[in-house]
C-alpha positions as CSV (number, residue, x, y, z in Angstrom):
1,M,111.3,305.2,42.5
2,R,113.5,304.8,45.6
3,P,116.5,307.2,45.4
4,L,119.9,305.5,45.5
5,L,122.9,306.6,47.4
6,L,125.8,307.5,45.2
7,A,129.1,305.8,45.9
8,L,131.8,308.2,47.1
9,L,134.1,309.2,44.2
10,L,136.9,310.3,46.5
11,P,138.3,308.7,49.6
12,P,136.9,310.3,52.8
13,L,139.0,312.8,54.7
14,A,140.6,311.5,57.8
15,G,138.9,312.5,61.0
16,A,140.7,314.3,63.8
17,A,141.9,312.7,67.0
18,P,139.2,313.5,69.5
19,D,139.8,315.9,72.4
20,L,138.9,313.6,75.3
21,K,138.5,316.5,77.8
22,K,136.0,318.1,75.4
23,V,134.3,314.8,75.1
24,E,134.0,314.4,78.9
25,E,132.7,317.9,79.2
26,F,130.1,317.2,76.5
27,G,129.2,314.0,78.3
28,T,128.6,315.8,81.5
29,R,126.0,318.0,79.9
30,W,124.4,315.2,78.0
31,W,123.9,312.9,81.0
32,K,122.7,315.8,83.1
33,A,120.0,316.5,80.5
34,R,119.1,312.8,79.9
35,P,116.0,311.6,81.7
36,P,116.8,309.6,84.9
37,S,114.5,306.7,83.9
38,K,112.4,305.4,81.1
39,F,109.3,307.0,82.8
40,Q,110.5,310.5,81.7
41,E,110.9,311.9,78.2
42,W,113.8,313.9,76.9
43,D,113.2,317.6,76.5
44,A,113.2,317.6,72.7
45,A,114.7,321.0,72.2
46,A,117.5,320.4,74.7
47,R,118.4,317.1,73.1
48,E,118.4,318.5,69.6
49,A,120.7,321.4,70.7
50,L,123.2,318.9,72.2
51,L,123.0,316.7,69.0
52,E,123.8,319.8,66.9
53,E,127.0,320.2,69.1
54,A,127.8,316.6,68.6
55,R,127.4,316.8,64.8
56,A,129.6,319.9,64.7
57,M,132.4,317.9,66.2
58,G,132.4,316.0,62.9
59,P,134.3,312.9,61.9
60,I,136.8,311.3,64.3
61,A,140.0,309.4,63.7
62,E,139.8,305.7,62.9
63,G,140.3,303.7,66.1
64,S,138.8,306.3,68.4
65,L,135.6,304.6,69.3
66,E,136.6,303.0,72.6
67,H,138.4,306.1,73.8
68,V,135.4,308.4,73.0
69,R,132.9,305.9,74.5
70,D,134.9,305.5,77.7
71,A,135.2,309.3,78.0
72,L,131.5,309.6,77.7
73,W,131.0,306.7,80.1
74,K,132.8,308.6,82.9
75,S,129.8,310.9,83.1
76,V,127.4,307.9,83.0
77,K,128.9,306.6,86.2
78,K,128.3,310.0,87.9
79,L,125.1,311.2,86.3
80,G,123.4,308.2,84.7
81,P,120.3,306.3,86.0
82,K,120.7,305.3,89.7
83,G,118.8,303.7,92.5
84,K,119.0,304.5,96.2
85,G,119.7,302.1,99.0
86,K,121.5,298.8,99.5
87,G,119.8,295.5,99.5
88,K,116.5,297.3,98.6
89,M,116.8,299.8,95.8
90,Y,114.4,302.7,95.5
91,I,113.6,304.9,92.6
92,E,111.3,307.9,92.9
93,G,109.6,310.2,90.3
94,H,108.0,307.5,88.2
95,G,104.6,309.2,88.5
96,Y,102.5,306.2,89.5
97,K,100.3,306.2,92.6
98,S,101.0,302.7,93.8
99,Q,99.5,301.0,96.9
100,Y,102.1,298.3,96.5
101,T,105.3,300.4,96.5
102,H,104.0,303.5,98.4
103,D,104.8,305.6,95.3
104,E,108.4,304.5,95.2
105,M,109.6,302.0,92.7
106,W,111.8,299.4,94.5
107,A,113.5,296.1,94.0
108,I,115.5,293.7,96.1
109,V,119.2,293.6,95.0
110,K,121.7,290.9,95.4
111,G,125.4,291.2,94.4
112,G,126.4,293.9,92.0
113,G,130.1,293.6,91.4
114,K,131.7,295.2,88.3
115,G,131.6,292.9,85.3
116,E,129.0,290.5,86.7
117,G,126.0,289.5,84.6
118,L,122.5,290.5,85.5
119,V,119.4,288.5,86.3
120,V,116.1,290.4,86.4
121,G,113.8,288.0,88.2
122,I,110.2,289.1,87.9
123,H,107.5,287.9,90.2
124,G,104.2,286.2,89.5
125,G,100.8,286.9,91.1
126,G,97.7,288.3,89.4
127,E,95.1,291.0,90.0
128,G,96.1,292.7,93.2
129,A,98.7,290.1,94.2
130,G,102.4,289.5,93.8
131,S,105.6,290.3,95.6
132,A,109.3,290.5,94.7
133,D,110.7,287.0,93.9
134,T,114.3,286.3,94.7
135,G,114.3,282.7,93.6
136,W,115.9,283.3,90.2
137,N,119.6,283.3,89.7
138,V,122.5,282.5,87.4
139,K,126.0,281.9,88.6
140,G,128.2,285.0,88.5
141,C,125.2,287.4,88.1
142,M,123.8,290.2,90.1
143,G,120.1,289.8,90.9
144,I,117.5,292.5,90.6
145,Y,114.0,291.5,91.8
146,P,111.5,294.3,91.3
147,Q,108.2,294.8,93.0
148,G,105.4,295.5,90.5
149,L,104.0,299.0,90.6
150,L,100.3,298.4,89.7
151,I,99.3,294.8,90.0
152,H,97.0,293.9,87.1
153,G,96.3,290.4,85.8
154,D,99.2,291.3,83.5
155,N,101.9,293.6,85.0
156,W,105.3,293.3,83.4
157,N,104.1,293.5,79.8
158,R,102.0,296.7,80.5
159,V,103.3,300.2,79.8
160,H,104.5,300.7,83.4
161,G,105.9,297.2,83.9
162,E,108.0,297.4,80.7
163,K,109.4,300.8,81.6
164,Q,110.2,299.5,85.1
165,L,112.2,296.6,83.8
166,L,114.0,298.8,81.2
167,T,114.9,301.3,83.9
168,Y,116.4,298.6,86.2
169,I,118.5,297.2,83.3
170,E,119.9,300.7,82.6
171,I,120.7,301.2,86.3
172,A,122.6,297.9,86.4
173,K,124.7,299.1,83.5
174,A,125.3,302.6,84.7
175,Q,125.5,302.3,88.5
176,Y,126.9,298.7,88.8
177,D,128.8,298.4,85.5
178,I,127.5,294.9,84.8
179,D,128.4,293.0,81.7
180,P,125.8,294.0,79.0
181,D,126.4,290.7,77.2
182,R,125.1,288.7,80.1
183,V,121.6,290.0,81.0
184,Y,118.8,287.5,81.6
185,V,115.1,288.1,82.3
186,M,113.4,285.2,84.2
187,G,109.9,284.7,85.7
188,F,107.1,282.4,86.5
189,S,103.3,282.9,85.9
190,M,102.8,286.6,85.5
191,G,106.6,286.8,85.5
192,G,106.6,284.2,82.7
193,T,104.3,286.4,80.7
194,G,106.6,289.4,81.2
195,S,109.7,287.4,80.3
196,W,108.2,286.4,76.9
197,H,107.2,290.0,76.4
198,M,110.7,291.3,77.1
199,A,112.3,288.6,75.0
200,G,110.3,289.5,72.0
201,R,110.4,293.3,72.4
202,F,114.0,293.7,73.5
203,P,116.0,290.7,72.4
204,D,119.1,292.8,71.8
205,L,119.2,293.8,75.5
206,L,119.4,290.2,76.6
207,A,121.5,287.1,76.5
208,G,118.5,284.9,77.4
209,A,115.0,284.7,78.8
210,V,113.1,282.1,80.9
211,P,109.3,282.4,80.6
212,G,107.8,279.8,82.9
213,N,104.1,279.0,82.9
214,G,102.9,282.3,81.6
215,V,100.8,283.4,78.6
216,I,101.3,285.5,75.5
217,M,98.8,288.2,74.5
218,A,96.5,286.5,71.9
219,N,93.3,286.6,69.9
220,P,90.6,285.9,71.0
221,V,92.0,285.8,74.6
222,S,95.2,284.8,76.2
223,Q,93.8,282.3,78.6
224,L,93.1,279.3,76.4
225,A,93.6,275.6,77.2
226,T,94.6,274.4,73.7
227,K,96.5,275.7,70.8
228,E,93.6,275.0,68.5
229,E,91.6,277.8,70.2
230,V,94.3,280.4,69.5
231,V,93.7,282.5,66.4
232,S,96.8,284.6,66.5
233,L,99.4,285.9,68.9
234,Q,100.5,289.4,69.6
235,Y,102.7,290.4,66.6
236,G,106.1,291.9,67.2
237,L,107.3,289.3,69.6
238,L,108.1,285.8,68.4
239,P,110.0,286.5,65.2
240,N,112.4,288.8,67.0
241,V,114.0,286.1,69.2
242,R,115.9,284.6,66.2
243,N,119.2,285.1,68.0
244,L,118.2,284.8,71.6
245,A,118.3,281.9,74.1
246,V,114.7,281.3,75.3
247,Y,113.8,278.5,77.7
248,F,110.1,278.3,78.2
249,F,107.8,275.7,79.7
250,C,104.2,275.0,80.8
251,G,101.8,272.3,82.1
252,T,98.7,270.9,80.5
253,A,96.7,271.1,83.7
254,D,97.5,274.7,84.5
255,K,94.3,276.7,85.1
256,N,96.0,279.9,86.3
257,C,98.0,280.4,83.1
258,M,96.5,278.1,80.5
259,P,99.0,276.5,78.1
260,G,97.3,277.2,74.8
261,T,99.4,280.3,73.8
262,F,102.7,278.7,74.8
263,L,101.8,275.6,72.7
264,F,100.8,277.8,69.8
265,A,104.0,279.8,70.2
266,W,106.2,276.7,70.0
267,D,104.5,275.7,66.7
268,M,105.3,279.2,65.4
269,I,108.9,278.8,66.4
270,E,109.1,275.5,64.7
271,D,107.7,277.1,61.5
272,L,110.2,280.0,61.8
273,K,113.1,277.5,62.1
274,K,112.0,275.8,58.8
275,E,111.7,279.2,57.0
276,D,115.0,280.5,58.3
277,P,117.7,277.9,58.7
278,G,120.2,278.9,61.4
279,G,117.6,280.9,63.3
280,Y,115.8,280.2,66.5
281,E,118.3,277.5,67.4
282,K,118.6,278.5,71.0
283,V,114.9,278.4,71.7
284,K,113.8,275.5,73.9
285,F,110.3,274.4,75.1
286,A,108.8,271.7,77.2
287,C,105.2,271.0,78.0
288,Y,104.5,268.7,81.0
289,P,101.3,266.5,80.9
290,G,99.2,266.8,84.0
291,L,101.3,269.6,85.5
292,A,99.3,272.4,87.2
293,H,100.5,275.8,88.0
294,S,103.8,274.9,89.5
295,F,107.5,274.4,88.5
296,P,108.3,271.2,86.6
297,P,110.8,268.8,88.1
298,G,114.3,270.3,88.0
299,E,113.2,273.9,87.5
300,P,114.2,276.6,87.8
301,G,117.7,275.0,88.2
302,N,117.9,273.6,84.6
303,A,116.8,276.9,83.2
304,S,119.5,278.7,85.1
305,K,122.1,276.3,83.8
306,Y,121.0,276.9,80.3
307,M,121.2,280.6,80.7
308,L,124.7,280.3,82.1
309,E,125.7,278.7,78.8
310,N,124.6,281.7,76.7
311,R,125.9,285.1,76.1
312,R,124.3,287.8,73.9
313,D,125.0,287.6,70.2
314,S,125.6,291.3,70.0
315,Y,126.2,291.6,66.2
316,P,124.2,288.7,64.7
317,M,124.7,287.8,61.1
318,K,120.9,288.1,60.6
319,I,118.2,290.2,62.2
320,R,114.5,289.8,62.1
321,W,112.5,292.8,63.5
322,E,108.8,292.7,63.5
323,Y,107.6,295.8,65.2
324,A,104.6,296.5,67.4
325,A,104.3,300.1,68.3
326,H,101.5,299.6,70.8
327,P,101.5,295.9,71.9
328,H,98.7,294.6,74.2
329,P,97.9,295.2,76.9
330,L,97.3,298.8,75.7
331,A,97.7,301.8,77.9
332,D,94.8,302.4,80.3
333,A,93.5,305.0,82.7
334,K,96.2,304.2,85.3
335,D,99.0,304.8,82.9
336,V,100.7,308.2,83.2
337,T,103.1,307.6,80.3
338,M,102.9,306.1,76.8
339,R,104.4,302.9,75.5
340,Y,108.2,303.1,75.0
341,Q,109.0,303.5,71.3
342,Q,112.0,301.6,69.9
343,H,114.4,302.9,67.3
344,C,117.1,300.2,67.1
345,L,117.4,296.4,67.1
346,Y,121.0,295.2,67.3
347,W,122.8,297.0,64.4
348,F,119.7,298.2,62.5
349,R,118.2,301.5,63.3
350,H,114.9,303.2,62.1
351,D,114.1,306.6,63.4
352,N,110.6,306.3,62.0
353,A,109.8,302.7,62.9
354,R,106.2,302.0,62.1
355,D,103.7,299.5,63.4
356,K,103.8,296.1,61.7
357,M,107.0,296.8,59.8
358,D,108.9,293.5,59.3
359,V,112.6,294.1,58.7
360,T,115.1,291.4,57.7
361,A,118.8,292.4,57.6
362,T,121.8,290.3,57.0
363,R,125.5,290.8,57.0
364,K,128.5,288.9,55.5
365,G,131.8,290.6,55.8
366,N,131.4,294.1,54.6
367,E,128.2,293.4,52.7
368,F,124.8,294.2,54.1
369,D,121.4,293.3,52.7
370,V,118.2,294.9,54.1
371,Q,114.5,294.2,53.3
372,L,112.3,296.8,55.0
373,G,109.0,294.9,54.9
374,G,106.4,297.7,55.1
375,A,108.7,300.5,56.3
376,E,109.8,303.6,54.4
377,P,113.6,303.9,53.7
378,K,113.8,307.4,55.2
379,G,115.1,307.2,58.8
380,A,116.6,303.7,58.3
381,Y,120.3,303.0,58.9
382,V,122.8,300.2,59.0
383,M,124.9,300.9,62.2
384,L,128.6,299.9,62.1
385,N,131.7,299.6,64.3
386,P,135.2,298.2,63.7
387,K,134.2,294.8,65.3
388,M,131.7,294.3,62.4
389,I,133.7,295.3,59.3
390,D,137.1,295.6,57.7
391,V,137.4,299.4,57.9
392,A,140.0,299.4,55.1
393,A,137.6,297.9,52.6
394,D,134.4,299.3,51.0
395,V,131.1,298.7,52.7
396,V,128.3,297.6,50.4
397,V,124.7,298.0,51.4
398,R,121.7,296.7,49.3
399,L,118.1,297.5,49.9
400,D,115.6,295.0,48.5
401,G,118.4,293.7,46.3
402,T,119.4,297.1,44.9
403,E,122.8,298.6,45.8
404,V,122.3,301.9,47.7
405,Y,125.8,302.4,49.1
406,R,129.4,301.5,48.3
407,G,132.2,303.3,50.1
408,K,134.1,303.7,53.4
409,P,131.8,305.3,56.0
410,M,133.7,307.6,58.3
411,P,133.4,307.3,62.1
412,D,131.9,310.3,63.7
413,F,131.2,311.6,67.2
414,V,127.4,312.0,67.0
415,T,126.8,308.4,66.1
416,I,128.7,307.3,69.2
417,V,126.6,309.6,71.3
418,E,123.3,308.5,69.8
419,S,123.9,304.8,70.0
420,L,125.3,304.9,73.5
421,D,122.3,307.0,74.6
422,D,119.9,304.6,73.0
423,K,120.7,301.5,75.0
424,L,123.3,302.7,77.6
425,D,125.3,299.7,76.3
426,K,129.0,299.8,75.8
427,T,128.9,296.8,73.4
428,L,126.1,298.1,71.2
429,T,127.9,301.4,70.6
430,F,128.5,302.3,67.0
431,D,130.8,304.9,65.4
432,R,129.4,305.1,61.8
433,K,126.2,304.5,60.0
434,V,124.9,304.1,56.4
435,P,121.5,305.6,55.6
436,L,119.2,303.6,53.3
437,W,118.1,306.7,51.5
438,K,119.7,309.8,50.0
439,E,120.1,312.4,52.7
């Protein structure tokens, strides 16, 4: 039987006001130790030692979140992920031998003022072809246009392509201080394939996605002309865009990226809408009869305008997280790292996220309901901050309909550190969490 958390019988002790100089000093050591990109892994022992220090700092006073976060962020500005150069940003040390980037990861950069949004425009191409595409933009947004490292038929949804895009998003936050609530990924052809992949895998990093004339990994193959030929799509993508703006399109005469998977995906989205009223409302799709492998009339301008209308829903009332630990294309002989493993989606965290788990989590006021869908409770948390709850009232958490927590969770230092580290995101930073099992 699943163990239940006992409600606290006494009110929690008030946390201390944080020593911000001590916080800054800790932040310096944390960001020095943190890997400079998603291509490197943390030294596990060093990270655990730092987390032990953070835990020892204990609870903090109510209302301290922004002060602590901003003190930690000072070191992010100095020591966080960075690119080199102006106009053309270079990143070294990714470990790939690339004939396209001469062993340096690079992207064309436009804009970059503090508080701007971000467009990650990802190029098309194919096996052995494709170059940085600066044709994507949204008003008021910085543009990062990366060159693929290893040009396969699919590039951006592979292990290295995914990590490349995640690295550039972190650089935009740390080095350029862009608005994390206005990040858009956009692409055509192979870039459209990558845009759908990023939308499904990392919807909480984005305000919107524009997948144009791409494909989605599918069974039996991804290049299919009709939806009737598709047996299934890669799991762990479509259900997760419940709260995201997605604007995707294709043409019926496209021979380069056949429309079958996009047509099948739209049917799936329509079914998800019926099953989940209020969800998937910002997903738009158009299929153009007779259109080959080219932009439809009005694109990408109409897509850019739609993205401009949308900001991220950072703390959605409902989350759907279907998880794929190793989505296709799988790692191959050219990959020198493994697929990035996620632990959080919006305000739900699972340290032991397992393949094919399907989590649904809802919130209403201070009440949270979670269905784990194939995952074990151990390692699962509801993440909280004062923007989400009334801190003076009890928080109630139910797991599969059974109450597992009732009380007032205290803000603490280590939760701020962990959540800021996870996404390098000043909005998705939390100062308290409720475990779904008895610790």
